C-alpha positions in Angstrom: -33.4 -87.4 -68.9 -32.0 -86.4 -72.4 -33.2 -82.8 -71.9 -30.8 -82.8 -68.6 -27.2 -81.2 -69.1 -24.2 -82.8 -68.1 -22.2 -81.1 -65.4 -18.7 -82.3 -64.6 -16.2 -81.7 -62.0 -13.8 -79.7 -64.3 -16.1 -76.8 -65.1 -13.8 -74.1 -65.8 -12.2 -76.1 -68.6 -15.4 -76.3 -70.4 -16.4 -73.6 -73.2 -18.8 -71.0 -72.0 -21.4 -72.3 -74.6 -21.5 -75.6 -72.9 -21.9 -74.0 -69.4 -24.7 -72.1 -70.8 -26.3 -75.0 -72.4 -26.0 -76.8 -69.0 -27.6 -74.2 -67.3 -30.6 -74.1 -69.9 -31.2 -77.8 -69.5 -31.3 -77.3 -65.9 -33.7 -74.3 -66.2 -35.8 -76.4 -68.4 -36.2 -79.3 -66.2 -37.1 -77.4 -63.3 -40.0 -75.9 -65.0 -41.6 -79.3 -65.8 -42.2 -80.4 -62.1 -45.2 -82.4 -63.1 -43.5 -84.6 -65.6 -43.2 -88.1 -64.8 -40.2 -90.0 -65.7 -40.7 -93.5 -67.3 -38.3 -96.4 -67.2 -35.4 -94.9 -68.9 -33.3 -92.0 -68.2 -30.0 -91.2 -70.3 -28.0 -88.9 -68.4 -24.8 -89.5 -70.3 -23.9 -90.5 -73.9 -23.9 -94.2 -74.0 -25.9 -94.8 -70.8 -28.5 -97.7 -70.7 -31.0 -98.9 -68.3 -31.9 -102.3 -67.3 -35.1 -103.8 -66.0 -34.8 -107.0 -64.1 -37.9 -108.9 -63.4 -38.5 -112.5 -62.3 -41.0 -114.7 -64.1 -43.5 -114.2 -61.3 -43.6 -110.5 -61.4 -40.8 -109.6 -58.7 -37.8 -107.7 -59.3 -34.5 -108.6 -58.1 -34.6 -106.7 -54.9 -37.6 -108.7 -53.8 -40.4 -106.0 -54.1 -43.8 -107.6 -54.9 -45.6 -105.7 -57.6 -49.1 -104.6 -56.8 -52.1 -105.0 -58.8 -51.9 -101.5 -59.9 -48.4 -100.2 -59.6 -44.7 -101.6 -60.7 -41.5 -100.9 -58.8 -38.7 -100.4 -61.2 -35.1 -100.1 -60.3 -32.8 -98.5 -63.0 -29.0 -99.6 -63.4 -26.8 -97.3 -65.5 -23.8 -99.3 -67.4 -21.6 -96.6 -68.8 -19.9 -97.5 -72.3 -17.8 -94.5 -72.5 -14.2 -94.9 -73.6 -11.2 -94.5 -71.3 -10.5 -91.0 -70.4 -14.0 -89.8 -71.1 -16.0 -88.1 -68.7 -17.1 -89.5 -65.7 -20.6 -90.6 -65.5 -23.1 -88.5 -63.5 -24.9 -90.5 -60.5 -28.5 -90.2 -61.1 -30.7 -88.5 -58.5 -33.3 -90.3 -56.7 -36.4 -88.3 -57.6 -39.9 -89.5 -56.5 -41.5 -91.1 -59.4 -45.3 -91.1 -60.3 -47.1 -94.2 -60.5 -46.9 -96.1 -63.8 -49.7 -98.2 -65.3 -49.6 -101.9 -65.2 -47.0 -103.2 -67.4 -47.4 -104.4 -70.8 -48.4 -108.2 -71.3 -45.3 -108.6 -73.0 -43.2 -107.4 -70.0 -44.4 -110.5 -68.1 -42.8 -112.9 -70.2 -39.7 -114.6 -68.8 -36.8 -112.5 -68.7 -34.3 -115.2 -70.1 -36.0 -115.2 -73.8 -34.0 -113.7 -76.4 -36.4 -110.9 -77.0 -36.2 -109.8 -73.5 -32.6 -110.0 -73.3 -32.3 -108.0 -76.3 -35.0 -105.5 -75.1 -32.8 -105.5 -71.5 -29.9 -103.9 -73.3 -31.7 -101.2 -75.2 -33.1 -98.0 -73.6 -37.0 -98.1 -74.2 -38.6 -95.8 -76.6 -40.5 -93.1 -74.8 -43.9 -92.7 -75.2 -45.6 -90.9 -78.0 -47.6 -88.2 -75.9 -44.8 -86.8 -74.0 -45.6 -84.7 -71.0 -48.7 -86.7 -70.1 -48.6 -88.5 -66.6 -50.2 -91.7 -66.1 -52.0 -91.8 -62.5 -54.0 -94.7 -61.0 -56.6 -92.9 -59.0 -57.1 -95.9 -56.6 -53.8 -95.3 -55.2 -54.2 -91.8 -54.7 -55.2 -90.5 -51.0 -57.7 -88.0 -50.2 -54.9 -85.3 -49.7 -53.8 -85.9 -53.3 -57.4 -85.0 -54.3 -57.2 -81.9 -52.7 -54.0 -80.8 -54.2 -54.1 -82.5 -57.8 -51.1 -80.8 -59.1 -48.8 -81.5 -55.9 -45.6 -83.5 -56.8 -42.9 -84.2 -54.4 -39.8 -82.0 -55.2 -37.3 -84.5 -54.5 -33.7 -83.8 -54.4 -32.5 -81.4 -56.8 -31.0 -82.5 -60.1 -27.6 -81.4 -59.0 -25.7 -80.9 -56.1 -24.7 -77.3 -56.5 -25.1 -74.7 -59.0 -22.3 -73.9 -61.5 -19.5 -71.5 -60.1 -20.4 -68.6 -62.2 -17.9 -66.4 -60.7 -14.9 -68.6 -61.6 -16.4 -69.2 -64.9 -16.5 -65.5 -65.7 -13.2 -65.0 -64.2 -11.7 -67.7 -66.9 -13.4 -66.1 -69.9 -11.3 -63.0 -71.4 -13.2 -59.6 -71.0 -13.6 -59.1 -74.4 -15.6 -62.3 -75.3 -18.2 -61.6 -72.4 -21.6 -60.1 -73.7 -22.0 -56.6 -72.7 -25.2 -54.5 -73.0 -24.9 -51.0 -74.1 -27.7 -48.5 -73.4 -29.3 -46.7 -76.3 -31.4 -43.8 -75.8 -33.7 -42.7 -78.4 -32.4 -39.4 -80.3 -34.3 -36.5 -79.0 -34.8 -33.7 -81.1 -32.5 -30.7 -80.2 -34.0 -27.3 -79.1 -34.5 -24.7 -81.6 -31.9 -21.8 -81.7 -32.7 -18.4 -80.7 -33.3 -16.5 -84.0 -31.7 -12.8 -84.2 -33.4 -11.9 -87.7 -36.4 -12.7 -89.7 -34.7 -14.8 -91.9 -33.3 -16.8 -89.3 -36.6 -17.5 -88.0 -38.0 -18.5 -91.0 -34.9 -20.8 -91.5 -35.1 -22.4 -88.2 -39.0 -23.1 -88.9 -38.2 -24.9 -92.2 -35.6 -27.0 -90.7 -37.9 -28.0 -87.9 -40.7 -28.7 -90.3 -38.7 -30.7 -92.8 -36.8 -32.6 -89.9 -37.5 -36.3 -89.4 -39.6 -36.8 -87.5 -40.8 -33.3 -88.0 -42.2 -30.9 -85.4 -45.9 -30.6 -84.6 -47.8 -27.8 -85.4 -48.3 -26.7 -81.8 -44.6 -26.6 -81.4 -44.0 -24.6 -84.4 -46.7 -22.1 -83.5 -45.5 -21.9 -79.8 -41.9 -21.1 -81.1 -43.1 -18.6 -83.7 -45.4 -16.7 -80.9 -42.4 -16.8 -78.8 -40.5 -14.2 -81.0 -43.3 -11.4 -82.1 -40.5 -9.0 -82.7 -39.3 -11.2 -85.8 -42.7 -12.1 -87.5 -42.8 -11.5 -91.2 -45.2 -12.3 -94.1 -42.7 -15.2 -95.1 -43.0 -16.7 -91.5 -47.0 -16.6 -91.5 -47.2 -18.0 -95.0 -45.0 -21.0 -93.9 -47.0 -21.6 -91.0 -50.2 -21.3 -93.0 -48.8 -23.9 -95.4 -48.3 -26.1 -92.6 -51.8 -25.8 -91.0 -53.1 -26.4 -94.3 -51.1 -29.9 -94.7 -52.2 -30.8 -91.3 -55.9 -30.0 -92.2 -56.1 -27.6 -89.3 -58.2 -25.0 -91.1 -59.3 -23.0 -87.9 -55.5 -22.3 -87.3 -55.4 -20.9 -90.9 -58.1 -18.4 -89.9 -56.5 -17.6 -86.5 -53.0 -16.9 -88.5 -54.7 -14.6 -91.0 -56.4 -12.5 -88.3 -53.1 -12.4 -86.6 -51.6 -11.0 -89.5 -54.3 -8.1 -89.6 -54.0 -7.6 -86.0 -50.2 -7.3 -86.1 -50.5 -5.0 -89.4 -48.4 -7.5 -91.4 -49.2 -7.2 -95.0 -49.9 -10.1 -97.1 -48.6 -10.9 -100.7 -49.8 -12.9 -103.5 -48.8 -16.2 -101.6 -50.9 -15.1 -98.7 -53.9 -14.8 -101.2 -53.1 -18.3 -102.9 -53.0 -20.1 -99.6 -56.2 -18.5 -98.3 -58.1 -19.6 -101.5 -56.4 -23.4 -101.1 -57.8 -23.5 -97.4 -61.2 -22.4 -98.4 -61.2 -24.8 -101.4 -60.0 -27.7 -99.2 -62.6 -26.9 -96.6 -65.3 -27.2 -99.0 -65.8 -23.6 -99.4 -65.4 -23.1 -103.2 -68.2 -20.6 -103.8 -67.3 -18.4 -101.0 -63.9 -18.1 -102.4 -64.7 -17.8 -106.0 -67.2 -15.1 -104.9 -64.6 -13.0 -103.1 -62.2 -13.3 -105.7 -64.4 -12.1 -108.4 -65.4 -9.2 -106.5 -61.8 -8.3 -105.6 -61.0 -8.7 -109.2 -63.9 -6.2 -110.4 -62.8 -3.7 -107.5 -59.2 -3.7 -108.7 -60.0 -3.7 -112.4 -57.3 -6.2 -112.9 -57.5 -10.0 -113.8 -57.2 -12.8 -111.4 -53.4 -14.0 -110.9 -52.5 -17.3 -112.6 -51.6 -18.8 -109.5 -54.8 -17.9 -107.6 -56.8 -19.1 -110.6 -55.2 -22.6 -110.3 -56.1 -23.0 -106.9 -59.6 -23.1 -107.9 -58.9 -26.5 -109.7 -58.1 -28.1 -106.4 -60.5 -30.5 -104.6 -61.7 -30.9 -101.0 -60.0 -32.9 -98.3 -60.7 -36.4 -98.0 -62.5 -37.4 -95.0 -63.8 -35.1 -92.1 -62.7 -31.7 -90.7 -64.0 -29.6 -87.8 -66.8 -27.7 -88.5 -66.1 -24.0 -88.9 -69.5 -23.0 -87.6 -68.6 -24.0 -83.9 -66.3 -20.8 -83.6 -69.5 -18.8 -83.6 -70.7 -20.4 -80.9 -69.0 -19.4 -77.7 -70.4 -22.0 -75.4 -68.7 -24.9 -77.0 -64.9 -24.8 -77.4 -64.6 -28.0 -79.4 -66.0 -28.3 -82.9 -68.0 -31.3 -84.5 -66.7 -33.5 -87.2 -68.0 -32.6 -90.7 -67.7 -34.8 -93.7 -66.6 -33.0 -96.7 -68.5 -34.3 -99.9 -67.2 -34.4 -103.6 -69.3 -32.1 -105.8 -71.5 -33.6 -108.3 -70.3 -33.6 -112.1 -72.8 -30.8 -113.0 -71.4 -28.7 -110.2 -67.8 -29.5 -111.4 -68.8 -28.5 -115.1 -70.3 -25.2 -113.9 -67.2 -24.2 -111.8 -65.1 -25.2 -115.1 -67.1 -23.0 -117.3 -67.0 -20.3 -114.9 -63.1 -20.5 -114.8 -62.9 -20.5 -118.6 -65.0 -17.4 -118.7 -62.8 -15.5 -116.3 -59.1 -16.0 -118.0 -56.3 -15.2 -115.3 -53.7 -12.4 -115.5 -50.8 -13.7 -117.3 -47.6 -11.9 -118.1 -45.7 -12.2 -121.2 -43.0 -14.2 -119.6 -45.6 -16.5 -118.1 -47.0 -16.9 -121.6 -43.5 -18.1 -123.0 -43.3 -20.4 -120.5 -46.3 -21.8 -118.9 -45.8 -23.7 -115.8 -46.6 -27.4 -115.9 -49.0 -27.5 -112.8 -51.2 -25.2 -114.9 -51.5 -27.5 -117.5 -52.0 -30.3 -115.2 -54.9 -28.6 -113.5 -56.6 -27.9 -116.9 -55.9 -31.5 -118.3 -57.3 -33.1 -114.9 -60.5 -30.8 -115.3 -60.9 -31.7 -118.9 -60.5 -35.5 -118.3 -63.0 -35.3 -115.4 -65.6 -33.9 -117.6 -64.8 -36.8 -120.0 -63.2 -34.6 -122.6 -60.7 -36.6 -123.4 -59.9 -35.3 -127.1 -59.4 -31.6 -125.7 -57.1 -33.0 -123.0 -55.0 -34.9 -125.5 -54.8 -31.8 -127.8 -53.9 -29.5 -125.0 -51.2 -32.1 -124.0 -49.6 -32.2 -127.4 -49.6 -28.5 -127.8 -47.7 -28.1 -124.5 -45.2 -30.8 -125.1 -44.4 -29.6 -128.5 -43.6 -25.8 -127.2 -41.2 -27.2 -124.6 -37.5 -26.4 -124.8 -35.0 -29.2 -125.9 -33.3 -29.8 -122.3 -35.4 -30.3 -119.3 -34.3 -30.5 -115.7 -35.6 -33.5 -113.1 -38.3 -31.5 -111.6 -39.7 -30.4 -115.2 -39.5 -33.9 -116.4 -41.2 -35.0 -113.4 -44.2 -32.8 -113.7 -44.5 -33.6 -117.4 -44.8 -37.3 -116.6 -47.6 -36.6 -114.1 -49.6 -35.2 -116.9 -49.0 -38.1 -118.8 -50.3 -40.2 -116.0 -53.3 -38.5 -115.7 -54.2 -39.7 -119.5 -53.1 -43.3 -118.2 -55.5 -43.1 -115.5 -58.4 -41.7 -117.2 -59.9 -45.3 -117.9 -61.3 -47.2 -115.1 -61.3 -50.6 -116.8 -58.8 -53.3 -115.9 -58.6 -55.8 -118.7 -56.3 -56.5 -121.5 -57.8 -54.1 -123.7 -57.2 -51.3 -121.1 -53.8 -52.7 -120.6 -52.6 -52.1 -124.2 -54.4 -48.8 -124.6 -52.5 -47.4 -121.8 -49.3 -48.7 -123.4 -50.0 -47.1 -126.5 -50.9 -43.7 -124.8 -47.7 -44.1 -123.0 -45.2 -44.4 -125.8 -47.2 -41.9 -127.9 -46.3 -39.2 -125.3 -42.9 -40.4 -124.6 -42.0 -40.2 -128.2 -42.8 -36.1 -128.2 -39.6 -35.5 -126.2 -36.4 -37.1 -126.0 -36.0 -36.4 -122.2 -39.2 -38.1 -121.3 -38.4 -41.8 -119.7 -41.0 -43.7 -117.4 -40.6 -44.1 -113.6 -41.7 -46.7 -111.1 -45.2 -44.8 -110.9 -45.6 -45.5 -114.6 -45.0 -49.3 -114.3 -47.2 -49.4 -111.1 -50.1 -48.1 -113.1 -49.5 -50.3 -116.0 -49.6 -53.4 -113.7 -53.0 -52.3 -112.6 -54.5 -52.9 -115.8 -53.6 -56.5 -115.5 -55.2 -57.3 -112.5 -58.3 -59.0 -114.2 -56.4 -60.6 -117.1 -55.5 -64.4 -117.6 -52.2 -65.5 -116.9 -51.5 -62.0 -115.0 -48.3 -63.1 -113.2 -46.6 -64.0 -116.5 -47.7 -60.9 -118.3 -46.5 -58.9 -115.4 -43.1 -60.8 -115.5 -42.8 -59.8 -119.3 -43.7 -56.3 -118.7 -41.3 -55.9 -115.8 -38.3 -57.2 -117.4 -38.8 -55.5 -120.5 -39.1 -52.2 -118.8 -36.0 -53.2 -116.5 -33.8 -53.8 -119.5 -34.5 -50.7 -121.2 -34.6 -48.1 -118.3 -32.6 -49.9 -115.8 -33.4 -51.4 -112.4 -34.1 -48.0 -110.7 -37.6 -48.4 -112.4 -38.6 -51.0 -109.6 -39.8 -49.9 -106.2 -41.6 -51.1 -103.3 -45.0 -50.4 -105.0 -44.0 -52.4 -108.2 -42.8 -55.7 -106.4 -45.8 -55.7 -104.2 -48.2 -55.5 -107.3 -46.1 -57.8 -109.2 -46.1 -60.3 -106.3 -49.8 -60.0 -105.9 -50.4 -60.7 -109.5 -48.5 -64.1 -109.1 -50.6 -65.0 -106.1 -53.7 -64.1 -108.0 -52.4 -66.5 -110.7 -52.1 -69.3 -108.2 -48.3 -69.4 -107.9 -47.2 -68.4 -104.5 -43.6 -69.9 -104.9 -42.9 -66.9 -107.4 -44.4 -64.3 -105.3 -42.1 -65.7 -102.5 -39.1 -65.1 -104.5 -40.1 -61.3 -105.0 -40.8 -61.3 -101.2 -37.3 -62.5 -100.5 -35.9 -59.6 -102.4 -38.0 -57.0 -100.8 -37.0 -58.5 -97.3 -33.4 -58.0 -97.9 -33.9 -54.6 -99.1 -36.0 -53.6 -96.0 -33.0 -55.0 -93.9 -30.6 -52.8 -95.7 -32.9 -49.7 -95.1 -33.1 -50.6 -91.5 -29.2 -50.5 -91.2 -29.1 -47.3 -93.3 -31.7 -45.6 -91.1 -29.9 -47.1 -87.8 -26.6 -45.3 -89.1 -28.5 -41.9 -90.2 -30.0 -41.9 -86.5 -26.7 -42.6 -84.6 -24.6 -40.2 -86.8 -27.4 -37.7 -87.1 -26.7 -36.9 -90.6 -29.8 -36.0 -92.9 -29.6 -35.4 -96.8 -30.8 -32.1 -98.3 -33.0 -34.0 -100.7 -35.1 -35.5 -98.1 -35.5 -32.1 -96.7 -36.5 -30.5 -100.2 -39.0 -33.3 -100.8 -40.8 -32.8 -97.4 -41.1 -29.2 -98.0 -42.9 -29.7 -101.3 -45.1 -32.2 -99.7 -46.6 -29.0 -97.9 -48.2 -27.9 -101.3 -49.5 -31.2 -102.4 -53.3 -32.0 -101.9 -52.5 -35.8 -100.9 -49.0 -36.7 -99.5 -48.2 -40.1 -99.2 -48.9 -41.7 -95.6 -46.3 -43.3 -93.5 -46.5 -47.0 -92.9 -49.5 -47.3 -95.7 -47.0 -49.3 -98.0 -45.6 -51.4 -95.1 -49.3 -52.2 -94.2 -49.9 -53.3 -97.9 -46.9 -55.7 -97.6 -48.0 -57.2 -94.4 -51.5 -58.0 -96.0 -49.7 -59.4 -99.0 -47.7 -61.7 -96.8 -50.7 -63.0 -95.3 -52.0 -64.0 -98.7 -49.0 -65.5 -99.8 -49.1 -67.7 -96.5 -52.7 -68.6 -96.8 -52.1 -69.7 -100.6 -48.9 -71.7 -99.7 -51.2 -73.5 -96.9 -54.0 -74.3 -99.2 -51.7 -75.4 -101.8 -50.0 -77.9 -99.3 -53.5 -79.1 -98.2 -54.7 -79.7 -101.9 -51.1 -81.7 -102.6 -51.7 -83.6 -99.5 -55.6 -84.4 -100.4 -54.3 -85.9 -103.7 -52.0 -88.3 -102.3 
């Protein structure tokens, strides 16, 4: 068989790859015990098989062919040059019965066609792996064991001398398996001060992967003498981020029990928890009552929290904590308030202006403008939102840091996202809005999120892939290659698939695959060295205050769907090309 490997007497002189190839060939041959060997079997390069038949149907050995079987004698003639490897003797394996010979095989053997055919190996059948069996020649025992085939003699007399081969190969060339255990998170150090406890909690929460909320609570409870307002505020922020609102209530009650006073951040976090859990009216009633009792206005950070939205999805019902019979609550889906309710809440917020100091009036925080602009756009008051944004941008200082520029750009993105149409008119309108706001300050420049939003408006346009090419290349020439990220490339490729050109999307996919490979190597290096950038920790710490943080694995899932679309488009296109031929 051509799948069998060649074994010689001088095994130590062979290369290690040749020995492994020989062993693989033997293993493959032994896993196919039911394969029927046909007339030819090439064990060595240049070997040929000859079938001798007499005109009467007898072979040279004098055996008579039966009506439903044929006996074949294989003879091997070596045509290897002098000095080549000696031929391997064939093993006499029991052959399965063959079908009757073809009518052309009964022709006289001294004809020219037969002489030429006797010197040439017969071509293997088209349907490989199929054994032809004549049921009339089978015994009753064969019907009881239909898969039984005589094992015969082994293909080779002995196994390769593995120990000798291993001894002949240098040690540095042999493969070695290095065990690698996943990196375990080190235990948190024992704090001695309140500041160390807070810092250890920050390091654990911003680690990669971060510690769980239950572990952070257990670590905090293990050091009751070091509890402080800052440590409770950090845990409350983490609990809100994890949507564990009952844990927030427990921590607030624990602060009262331990007589730890709260500050303005605690008040802000309490309102945030109630707004996100669907208790906006209760929080507003309590804060207005407190404002009247103190005779002061509402602080600006507390006032801004009322512009927040409820959590998406479901939460555990708070009503279950009053029922002592049930320990587990039930899932409660939070509904988005109606536009009329939102308008009434906005009117109430405008009537109760926040308490703002002189310094805050001179430097209004961008997240306050962001909340107001979002509320105005939600009520379809676009002109008022644009005027407020223009007034704020004109009051900005000449130089802005990175975080301030990013906050201003998020306000611009609100205006770009206000229209839900995805056509060519919406695309040019979004471009006009973008460049109008970018011209208001010299520090403003778009990011990959800006380009991602612009590509969304091309989804329902004709020749969307070509338009996406022009848009991406123009932004890349003006603001550099950093404006492209995974989301931009994914939407760019999806537009090419929508246009019906999966080959162009395949090019973008190849670039993304190369980047993913580099990132995988980089993450592996960080995992081995244990290094972690401070920028990543600061970013994960800011995620605690976001209403919707990015989900892990969401982008990979979108890429997986896109790869499936590209593959289906390529298969569909290949079928169309074959049908037109």
